[in-house]
N, C-alpha and C positions, 0 to 999 in steps of 0.2 A: 231591167222594165223592158216589155216588147217594144222593137223598133216599127210596129203599124201602127196607123193612125188610131187615136185613139177615140172613142165613143163617148161623144161630147154633149151633154141634154143642158140648154138654156131654160129657163125657166118665166124669163121675161122678154121683151123684146129691146133688143141693143141698138145702138146706131149702127145706121148701115154700112157703114166703113169696117168697123167691128167683127161685122155678123159675116161679111164678105170674106175678110181674113178667116177667120173662124174656121169657116167650109173650106177655103183652101190648104189648112193648114190641118184641120180635125175632120173625122165623119161627127159633124156638126148637127143636131136638128134645132130648130130653133122655135119658137114661140111667136106666131105670125099676129095673132090677134091681141097680145100685148094684154092678155087676163092672168092674172094671178092662175096657176094649177091648181086643179082640188085636190084632196087629201088623197084620193085615187090615182089621180094621174098623177100625184106625186110618189105614190107607194110603186107605180108603174118605172118610174124614172129611175128609183135608186135602184131598182131590182135588174135593170139591163145599162145602165151608163158605166162606162167607166170613171168616168171627170160628171161630177154634177156643178153647174154654175146657176146658184140661186140668188136671190135677193133677199133684204130685209123683212120683206112681205112674207117669205116661206119660214114656217116652223119647222126647222130639223131636228127634230126631240127624240128621245132616245128610242122610241117604240117607232119612229121613221125608220132610224138607223138599222136598229133590229131586222127590219125587215130587206134590209139593202142586202143586194147580191154580193157573193166574196170576190165579183169583179172591179166591186167600187173603190177606188183607192185614192179618189182627189175629193177633195169638195172645193171649189177654188168658188169662194164668195165674192161676187158684186158689189163691195161696200167696204166699209170699214170697220163699224160695228160689227161682233160675231154674239150679240146675247140672242138672237135667233136661234143659234147652230147648239146643242149640247155637246159640248167640246169633252167632257169626259168620257161619252158614250161612243165618239167620235174614235177616240184616244185608244178605247180599248178594244173596239173592231181594226184598229190598224189605220185607222183613213187620216190620211192627212189632210190638215185645213189650211188653206190660205186668204188672206182678205187686202184691200186696195188701201193699205193707208197712205196718209200723208199728203195726195192727192186734191184733198176736199176743205183743207184748213182752209184757206184763203180765203175761196166760195163761203163756206159755213160763218167764217167770223164777219165778212161783208152782210149776211143778213141778219147775224146777232145785231151788228150796229146800227145796221136800217132799224133796228125795233124797238133798240135803246134808243133812236131819235123819234122813231113814231109816236113811241105810246104816251112820254110827257107830252110832244105838242099836239097829240090828239090828231097824227094826218090823217088816220080811217074816218073816224066821226067827220072831220073836215071835208073828205072827200065826200064822203054819204050827205053832206048837208050842200054842197054844190052840188050833188048832180039828183037834190032833192026837187028843186024849185024852189024851194022855201026861204032861200036865202036872204035877208032883207039887205043886204051890202054891211061895209066895214063900219066895227060900232066898238069904242075905248073898251069893252068888258066882253065882247066876241069871241068865245072859242080861245078861253084865256086856257092857258098850261103853263108848263114850269120848264124853265131852261136848263139844260144840263150841263152846262160851264161852270165847274166850283165843286159839282155834286162825287158824292164817292160811289164809284163800283164798287163790288162785290163778288169776286168772279169764283165761282164754286167747282173745281177741278181747272189749274193751270198745267192741263200739257198743252200738245201743238195749238189745238185751237184758243185753247185759254191764254195763251199769250199774243196769238194775234188778235186778237178781243182789246187785249191788254194797250198792245201799239195802238190799235185805232182810238181805243178809249184816251192815250195820252193828244194825241192830237185835237181833241175836243175840249179840252182842258178837265178831264176825267182826272178823279185822285185815283188810282189804281190799288184795291185789298184782294185778296184772294187768300182761299180754305184750298188746302191737299193736302195728303198723306203727310206728305214732308214738304217743306219748304223746299224751293227750284234753287239753280246756281246761285250764288251770290253775284256775279256776274251780269245775271240776267234779270236779276230782282233790281240790280242798282240800273239796271240800264230801263228798265220799266217805272223805275220809282215807285216801287209795288212793296205794300205793307203784308204779312204774312200772320196769319191768323187759325193759331193752333186749335182756338175753340171755333168751332163752323157756329152756334149759338150767339155768341158773343159777335160775331161780324154780323152777322144776320138783324141782329138788333142795332147796330151804328152806322149802316150803308143807305144810301139812294135808293140805287137799282142794284139788286141781283141777275149775275147772269148764271145760268147751268150751262156749265160747259163738261161735264163728266160725263163716262160711260158706263150706260147700265149693265150693272151685275148684282150678284143677290146684296153686297154689300152698299150698293146703292138705290136699292128697292123703297120708294120711298124716301129716300132721303130728306126731303122736304115733306114733314109728315105736318099735321096739321098745329101740332105743337110747335114744331121751327117755325113754321108760317107765321105762326101768331105771334112774334117774335118781330118780326119787322112793323117799321115804322108806318104809319099810316099815309102817309105822304111817300111811301116807298114804291116800286114798281120791280117786276120781275119779268122776266128773260128765260125763254126753254127752247134751245135750237140743238138740245142734246138727246133723250127719247123721253118719252112722253111718260116713264114708268118709275122716274125719280121722283117726280113730284105727287104727292095726292092730290089727284084732278078736282075730287069733289070737296075737299077741306078750302083747295083754291078759290075756285066760283060761287062756294059760301061767303068765303073773307071777302071778294070783290065784292060780291054782291049789298055786304052791310057795310064797305067801303075803308076795311080794317086794312085793305092793303089799296093802294091807289089805280091801280093799272096793272095789266100784262099784256106780253106780247110774245105769244108761243105760233113755232112752228113743227112740233110733235104733241102726240097723243099717246095713249099707253093701248090703247083699242083702235088704230086708225084701220081703215078709212071714218071709223065711228068718231065725233068728236062730242061731248057732253052736251046736252042745252042746256045745262045751266050755264057753261058758258059763252056756248054761242047766242044767248039773249042777252049778254053785258054789254054796254055800249063802251064801256073802258077797257076792253079787250081787242088787240089787235089778233087776229089768227091768217094764219095761212098753211095751204094745205103742204108741209113737208117739202120747201123749197129750198134749202140749206146747201143743198149740193148739188141744184139744177141750173149747171152751166154746161154748154157744149162744150168747152173744153174739158172741164171735170169728167164729163160720162168718158169723152175719149181717153183721156188718161187712165183711167180708170178697165175700160176696156182691153189698153196698151198691158196696164199688171195682170188682167187676168188671163191674158195670152201667154206672155210672157213666164209666169207657174205653172201654165199647162203644158208646158215646152219643156219648161227646165224638168218639171218634175218626171214627165214622158221620157226625155231623154236620159235620166238615171241620175238626177242631180238634187241638191236641197233646195226647193224653191225659193226664191228670194224674200217672199212676205208669208212665209210658214207661221202659221198661229200654233198649232201643236205640232210635234213629232212624233209620225207615225211610229209603233211599236211594229216593225218588219221580221 
């Protein structure tokens, strides 16, 4: 790899300290307005950059990668998920892809737990009532929700975030159940006092709260389909802080409106920033603007990982967070 500074293009605005370091180390082009690049702008970026630093808001598909110049050797994504990048197309072009794993685990688990608490206790509804000026004061039957202590939590996807959610849930008296491609290590399962369900359908029918924590892949697209969502108990709640595409949002909105599912807490959506009107209209849904990883500490750690991946790659070594191996 050449020792000259690589031309690095950032598709979104990053924390100032990260941008400063990147400009010192690399020939860096920033996005000062923090607006997602248009398709034409993305095409220009891949034609000129040695390193592209995209985020989840950028669709790096096969068509875009086909238009990349031969100088593009690294896509250093600012984020953990890589479902917005066509990994096969990148590999075929000899482009290495990296991400920033591990730094968002605790932050996302915090927001997941906040939604697990907020939805059954009707926190958002209570806030709206208190602000409306219509609150008539305390009442024995006012704003009744459900306690979570003693309830069953079903985690879909027991990876890093799923395990972090499980640890928090135990502190609130929830019993932990989970569905995964395979059981976690026996020591982890014992620590979390978690029950493994090979059948997702059976677990959905028996838990009180479902937390979606699996990545979005072709195998998990609409994993929670209408058929599977319909298996949930009428008193059950759904929380999704993973990816919107994992859940059939139209079916979810319908089931929530008919109270076939008691409520939901969502931080992610399939066509962000668009949120289906059917979900926005429901009082039994807590909607967040994709803030699961939105902490200052997390963003700085993500930026540090991007810098390390770029520098390591440009120095001719394997970047620590490589997602696929470039076919050089």
